[in-house]
N, C-alpha and C positions, 0 to 999 in steps of 0.2 A: 475496631481494626484500623490499620493504616491505609491511607490512600492520598492521591493528589487531587485537589479540588481547585476550581477557578470560579470566583464569585463576581468577576468584573474588575477587581483591583489587581491582584497578582496571584499566580498559581502558588499553592503552598501544600506542604505535607501535613495532614492531620492524623490524629490517632483515635478519634471518637466516631468513626464512620460505622454505620450499620447497614446491612443489606437484608432484605426480607427473604423468607424461605421460598423455595421454588414451588410454583403452582403447576397446573396441568401444562404439559408441553414445554417445561422450563428445566434448566440445568444450573446448579450452583457449582462453580469451578474455583478451586484454590489456585491462584495465579502463581507460577514459578518465575516467569520472566516476561517482560513486555518491552517491545521496541519503541523508541521515541521517534515518531514520524513528524515531518513538518506540518502535517495537518493538525496535530495537537497544538503546535505553536501558532498555527493560523487561527485557532479559536481564541488564543490569548491576545493576538495582535489585531483581531477583528476582521481578518481576511475572510474567515468562515463565520458568518453570523450563527450564533447558537444560543438557545435559552439558558439562563443561569439561575442558580448555581449548578455546576456540572462536575461530575467525576471524570477526569480526563483518561486518555489511553484507548487504543483500539487495535493494537497489534500484539497479541499475547498467546501464551501457551501455559498449560498447567495440568492439574489432575482433577478429575470429576470427584466432587465431594458428596453431592446429593442430587437425586433426580426427582422430578415431579411425576405425577400420574401420566401415563401414556407414552413416556419416553422408553424406547426399547433398544436403540442402536448403540447406546453407551451405558456404562454402569459405574458405580463408585470405584475409584482406583484406576480407571482408564486414563492414559495420557492423551491429551487432546490439544489441537490447535484451534484457534477461534477465528471465525470470519466476522465481518461487520454486517452481513446481510440477514436481517430478520425477516426474510421474505415469506409470504403466506403459503406458497406452494400450490395455490388453487386458482389464482387469477389467470387471465389470458396470457400475460407475459411469462409467468412461471410455467404455464402449460406449454409454451413455445420454447422452453429452455433458456429463458432470458431473465433469471432471477434478479439481476442488477437493475432491471427496469420495473420491478414489482412496486406498484403504487401503494400497497399497504405497508411498505417498509420505508419508503423515502420520506424523510422529513417528519417522522412521527416518533420522537423520543419518548421514553417512559421514565418514571421516577421510582426505581426500586430501592434507592439509597435514602438514608436518613441520618441527620445529625441533630440530636435532641428532637425538637418539634419541627424542624425544617426538612422538607423532602428535596432530594437532589436528582437531577437528570442524569441519565447515562449518555455517554458520547458515542455516536455511531453504533448504537444498540449494543455496546460492548464494555467500555470503561475498564480497560485492562490495568490501569494504574491503581489498583486496589488489591488488597490481599485476597479478597474473594469477590467474585462478580456473578451476576445473574444474567443468563442469556437464554434465548429460545433454543430449542433442541436442534433446529436446522443449522444453527451457527457453530455447532460443536462437531468436530471431525476427529475420530480416533486415529492416532498415529502410533507407529511402532515405538516401544520403550527404548530401543537402541538409539533413537534420534535425540540428541541433547535438547532439553527444553529451551535453553537459551537460544539455540539456533532455530528450533522449530517455531519460536515466537514470530520470526520474521516472515514466515510463509503467509500469514493471514492478511498482510497488507502489501508490503514491498514486493514480494514475489508474485502474489496473485495479480497485482497491478501491472508490474513491469513485464514479466514473462507472459502474462495473459494478454497484454496489449499486442505483443508480437504474434503469438500463436492463435489467439481467438479473434481479435479485432482486425488486425492488419492481415493476418494469414500469410505471413512472410514465407516465401518459397525458397528452396535451395538455389543458391547462385544469385539471388537478388541483392542489390546494394542497399545498405541501411546506414543512415546517419542518426546519431543519438546526441542531442544537445543537452548537456548536463550530465555529470557523472556522479551524482549523489546516490542515495539508496534506491530510488526508482530507476534512474539511468543505468546503474550497474545491472539491474535485473532485466532491463530492456536489452542490454548488451549480451547477457547470457541467454536470453530468449532468442536473440538473433543467431548466436552460436549454435544453440540446440537446433534451430531451424535450418542451419546450413547456409546462412547468408554469407555473401562475400562481394565486395569488401564491407567491413563494419567499421565505420568511422566515428570515433568519440570526439565530441567538441567540448572543451572546457578550458576556461582561462587560467585555471590553477594547475600548473605543471606537476605538482605533487600528486595529483590524482592519476597520472599516466600509468604507473605500474599496476595499480589495482584495476584500472579500466582494461588494460591488456590482459590481465589475469582472467577477467570475466568474459572476454570475447572480442575486444576491439583489435582489429588488425592495423588500424592507424589511429593516431591521437594528434589533434591539431588544436591550437589555442583559440580559433575563431572560425566562423562559418566562411569567411573569405577564402581560407585555405582549402575548403572542401572542393571548390571548383577546379583546383589543380589536380585533385585526385579523381573527381567525377565530372569531366568537362561537359557532359550532356545532362547531368543532374542525377538525383538519387531515385531509386524505386520507392523508398520509404524514408521519411524523416520524422523522428519522434522528438517533440518538445517536452522536456522534463523539468523545466525551471519555473514556468508560470509567468513569463514575461511576454507582453504583447509585441514587443520589438522582436523577440526571438521567434514568436509564432509567425510573424511576417517572414522572417528569414527562412524558417522551415518550409513555408509555402514556396518561396522563391527558389529553393534548392531542388525542387522536384523536376524529374524528367517527365516525359510524356507518360501518361497513365500512372503517374506517381501518387503517393498518398502521404499527407501530413497528418500525424496522429498527435492529438493534444492531451498531454498527461499532467503538465504542471498546473497549479491552481493560482491564477491571478485574482485580484479582488473581484467580488461578486458583480460589480457594476462595470468591470473593465470591458473595453471594446477594442477589437483588432481590425486592421484594414489589410486588404490585399488587392492586387490588380485583377479585375474581373476577366479581362481578355486572356490572362495567362491560364485560366481554368478550362478553356475550350479544347485543350488537348487531353481530355479525359482525366484531368487531375481531380483529386478529392481531398477535402478537409474532414477528418473524422474526429468526433469527440469519443472519449472512451472512459466509461465509469468502471472503476475497480477491475480493469482488465477484461471486461465482458465475461467475467468468470462464472462458473458453476462450482461453488466452493466444495460441496460434498465430493464431487468427482475430481476437481482440480487439485485440492490440497492432498488428497490421497495419491494422485499422480505425481505431484512434485516431491512428496515424501519418498516415493519409489525411485524417482530420478536421482534424488540425493543419495539413496542407498547404493545406487549403481555408479556413483561418482560423476554423474553428468550435470547435476545441479549443485551449485556452490551455496552453502548456507553459513558454515563456520567462518568463511572468509569475509562475510558481510559484517560480522560483529567486530567493530573497531575496538570497543571497550565496554565493560560492564560497570554499572554503578549501583550501590545500594540505594533503595528508595529514598533514603534521607538526603542523598546527593542529587536530587532531581534538578535543582537550580544549576549545578555544575554541568550535568548532562545536557540540559536545555541550552546553556551558553555554548558548549562545545558543538552541539548540533547546529545552532543558529549561525555560528561563524565557520562552519564547514570543516571543523577539525576532525570529524569522524564521518565514516560512511553511514554507520548506524550505531547509535548508543542504545544499550539495552539495560533496563532497570531490572534488578533481581530482588527477590523477596525471601 
């Protein structure tokens, strides 16, 4: 079968990939569509260290093809969206409703793929850039067949991360002010999370003026080219500032933009060894800096919730898809994503 692999040289599409049959508690999914996230590109450029060779992709949707023993919540033929959380469900963090913190899932990739005699790792327990992928049952969430799979693919990363950061981690309340630095795939979902939460004003910050119409469509009430302009709109500072780029310089600016009791939420991914600085004295007015992994999500509940919000017309998915590409055009999709020409590129199978 076809898939996109990275072996440390360059990502490429291969046609001789194999995946093993599902074992107990596992599900084989035929992928219909997969979003290209910057995290995939970060594996390629080394920002995210990962064992190699690996089958890329982690934001996908498709149809259940086969289930292993013990899987009861989905059946062959079901339409599903995938999450990246292969959480165990039994540890202390899972028991507290914090599956993103499951120690059994973080940093423990498996190798369900094979090319000839070589075994390949799965990326983020998912590997959606393959015609078929093998995931744990907890990663598979059934969705209504009325939701286009091209759009549904984006729920499993961009939506869970961005909307979840607003609703689950920051717990933005109605009427609170929100600043979103970066209007890419994650930033757009932070914007619509703020809109759903009833925040006001919602200020999008991006140096690319071409992103303004889409940012406003997703929920921005204001659009400015730099954080300097935010002070004119929010003289006392923001209740919440979300950094969605992964720049230590912008992290500092997010902290500096906070009002009393404000929160800076870090979503962008800088290099693993990056360090950021801030003025300690500025934090004594009950300000907070919050890390956020995967939108502090509970995918089984949240994916179903977001699918319902989409059906109600409250959550935008179709508008996230800037362009679809056949799998063979992965290099073009990656180049467009790298240069910011698309909000989200989606590979189709």
